[in-house]
N, C-alpha and C positions, 0 to 999 in steps of 0.2 A: 460106272455108274449109268443105269437106263434112265431114260426120262421119258414117261408115256409110253414105253415100247418102242420109241423110235429110232432106237441105235445108241452107239456108243458117242458121247460127247468128248471131243478130243482136248477142250481147254475149259478150264474152270477157274472162276475167281475163288478167292478163300471162301467168301459167302456162299458162292454155289457149291463147294465141297461140302459145307456144312447143311446147307438143304439137303443135298443129295444123300447125307447121312441120316437124315431124319426118318422114321419109319414110313411106310407107304400110307395111302389113303385111308387103309383098313385101320390106321390106329386112331384113336379117339382125337376130337378136336381138341378136347381139353389138354391131351398130351403135347400137341403142338402148340398150343399157347403158353404151355409152361416152358417148352424149348425157348421160345421167342423171349418170353421174359428174361429166362437165363442168358440169352445172347445179348439182350438190351443191357441186361446188368453189368456183363463185362465189359461191354462196349463203353457204357458210362464210367465206370472204373479205369478202365485203361486211359480214358480221356483226361479224367482227374488226375492221374499219374502223370501224364505228359505234361498237362497243364502246370503242374506243381514243380515239375522238372524245369520248365521254361522259365517260371517266374523265380525259381532258385537262381537259375543261371543268370538270369537277368540282374536279380540283386548284386550278385557276386561280382558281375562286371561291373556294374554301378559303382560298387564300394570300392573296387578295382585293387584290393589287397591280394597280392598273390606271393609275398615273402615275409618272413617275421626276421628281421635281423637281429633281434635280440628278445628271447621270451624271458616273462618274469621269473621263471622258476631256475632260470639257469645262472650261475655266477659265471660273468666272463671276466679275464685277465684282461684282455686288450682285442679289439676288433676294428679292423679298419679296412675302407673300401674307397679306391682311389677313382675318381671320375673326372671328364675334361672339365676343365674351367669354361665358364660363359665369358662373355664380353664386357660384362658391366663394371671389371675393375678399370678397363680403359677411359671410362669417362670420368674417373678420379685420379687424383694425384698419386703415382705411384711411388712406393717406398722399398728401394732395392734391398733384400734380404728380409722384406717380411711382406709386402704385398702378394697375394696368393698367386703363384705359378703352377703348384701343384694344389689340386683342389680334390674334395672327398668328404667324408664323414666317417664318423668313429663312435665306439661305446666303450666303455670300461666299468667293471664294478670293482678295481683295485686300486683307485685312488682315493675315494671317501668312504669311510666306514659306515655301517647302517647306524651306529650309536651316534656319531658325528651327525648324521641326515636327522636323526630322531632329535637331537639337541638343537639344530636349526629350525626344526618344524615347530618346535614350541614357542620359540620365537616368532614365527611367522603367523602362528594361531593367536599368539597375544596380540601383536601388531593388527592384524586385521580383524579382529574382534572389536576393535575399537572404531571400525567404518568399514567402507567398501561399497560396491555397488550391491543394488538389490535385485541385480538381473542375472546371477548365477557366475559371472566373473569378474573377479577384483584382481587390481596389482596395488601393490604398496614398493615404492621407490625408496631404496635403502638409503639414498643421499637426500630425501625431501625435508629430512627433520621431523617428520610426522611421527617416527618411532623412536623411544627411549632405548637406547641401545647400551647394554651392559659391557664393561670391560672384557668379560670372558667370551661374550659374543663377538666382540669385534676383533679379539684375537684370535678366535676360532675361524671367522670368516676370512680373514686376512690370509690365514695358513692354508686355508681350502681353496682361496682363489689362487695363491702361488702354485699350488699342485696342480690346478687344472691348466693354470696357464703354462706350465711346465710340459704337460702331456701334451697340450696343443702343440707347442713348439717341437716337440719331438717329432710328433705324428706328421708335421708338414715340412720338418727339415729345415727350421728357422730358429733365430735366436730368441728366447723367452724376453730379454732386453729390450728386442725392438718392437713388443706388443705393450700397447697401454691398456687399462682399464678403461671403459667407455660407457656414457650413460645411453639409455636407462638400464640400470642394474636393480631388478625388483623380484620379489615374490609374487606370486600367482596363486590364487585359490578359486578353482571352479569346481561348481556343484551342477545339478540338473536343474535348476529354478529357471523359469523361463525368461529368456533376453528382454529387457525393457527398453534398450536404446541398441543403436548400432554400434556402439564400444562393447556392447555385452556378447556379439558375435564372434566369438574368437574361433569359430570353426572354418571360417574362410581361408583358402591358400593365399599364401604371401611370401615374399622374398624379403629378408630382414635388409639386404643392402638397398632395397628400395624404400622400405619402409623407415629404417633408420640409417641414413647414409654414411654415417660414421663406422658403420661395423663391418669387420673384416673376416672376423671368427667368433661363431655363435657357440655358447655352451648351455646346458641346462642341466642343473642338478635335481634330480628328482628326490622327493621327501616323503613320498607316500607308495603304495603297492597297488598296480592294476589287478583287479579283480579280488583284491583283499579289503582295500578302504575305498575303492570305486569301481564302476564299471562304465565302459568306454574310455574315452579320454587317451586313446593311445597317439603316440606321433607317428605322422605319417609322411614320408618322403615322396613326392609326388612325380616319379619318373615316367617317362612314353612307354605306356603300356605295362609297366610292372611296378607298382608301389611298394614301397619297403616300410614296415613297422618296427617301431620301438615300444616295448613294452615297459612301462615305468616300473621301477623297483627302488624302493628308499637306499639311497646311496649312489644309485647309477647316474653316471656322467655321460650325455651324449653331447657331442661337439661337431661342428661342418663348418666349412668355407660358407660366408655369408650371400654369395650373388646366387643368381637365379639358375646355378645348376644344381642348387639345394631347394627348390619351391617345396613347400611344406604345409601342414596345415594338423590341427588336432582335433580328433574324433570328438563327439559331443558326449559329454558324459551324462549316463544313464542313471546313475545313483551315486549316493557317496560323494565324499570330496577330494580333489586332487589337489596336491600342493607340490610347488616346484619353486627353484630360483633360476633366474637367467642372468648369467655372467658372460659378458662379451666384451671384445678386444678390438682396436683400431691399431692401424699402422703409422696414422697420424699423431704426431704428438700435440697438435693443437686441440685434438679432440678426446686427450688423455684427461682421465679424473683420478682422486685418491681413493683410498679404501674409504668406508663411511667412519666418521669419527664419532666419540663420544659425545651423547647428548644428556 
């Protein structure tokens, strides 16, 4: 390329090459202005694309979700991931053969049927319709006496609790007889209503062993379906650099050791209503409770 007939220019920037490719001064000024407008449009579009990509990358990194442990559409027989135990259990009395020495998290769709989950959900809906928070997150303690429980539900709950207890014991290599149901055991209902108090802000990360000192093993039985009954509301294990999510599915059970090795949170629910029941266990018989009784 020659510029003003002064010789070959040996190095060019990308923009310089574009300029050299433009017609000589013999071309009309209008054509040059048209080319400049074209270059400007390409630049703006490129900038917008790069900006969008950076924004998407930032939001993805902020959310931190990099792996789904259980998709809603898949039916899992059993899935278990072992992780190192935290030191949380050292500050509590240890019970040999029960206090976690093997830690981790699991998920299964093979313990509770969808039909059983739907029956339990109807009880939850009935009980929570009588009260609850105005701020989007409501819980109903099964041992509070606030819910009138029929014989069929009490029998179903007892059977469901035993099956979950046995599955947890099997996964962690302990005897189910060494585990005791502990409080609180509760229904939860979450929707997209704006939080009214700090108690409604369910989405903050937390550790169950810190929040509830008696917990050693936590389980959740989901009573509704992600993307069918609600949006958002996935369960998130907050690991260093690689969060793991569980997409709720009616009848799905997730369970995990309750220490800080399983720091977790629930995503905000964007639409619909998410139902679940939390059933947790302790190794300390002094913190054990019985199943709900007929009211």
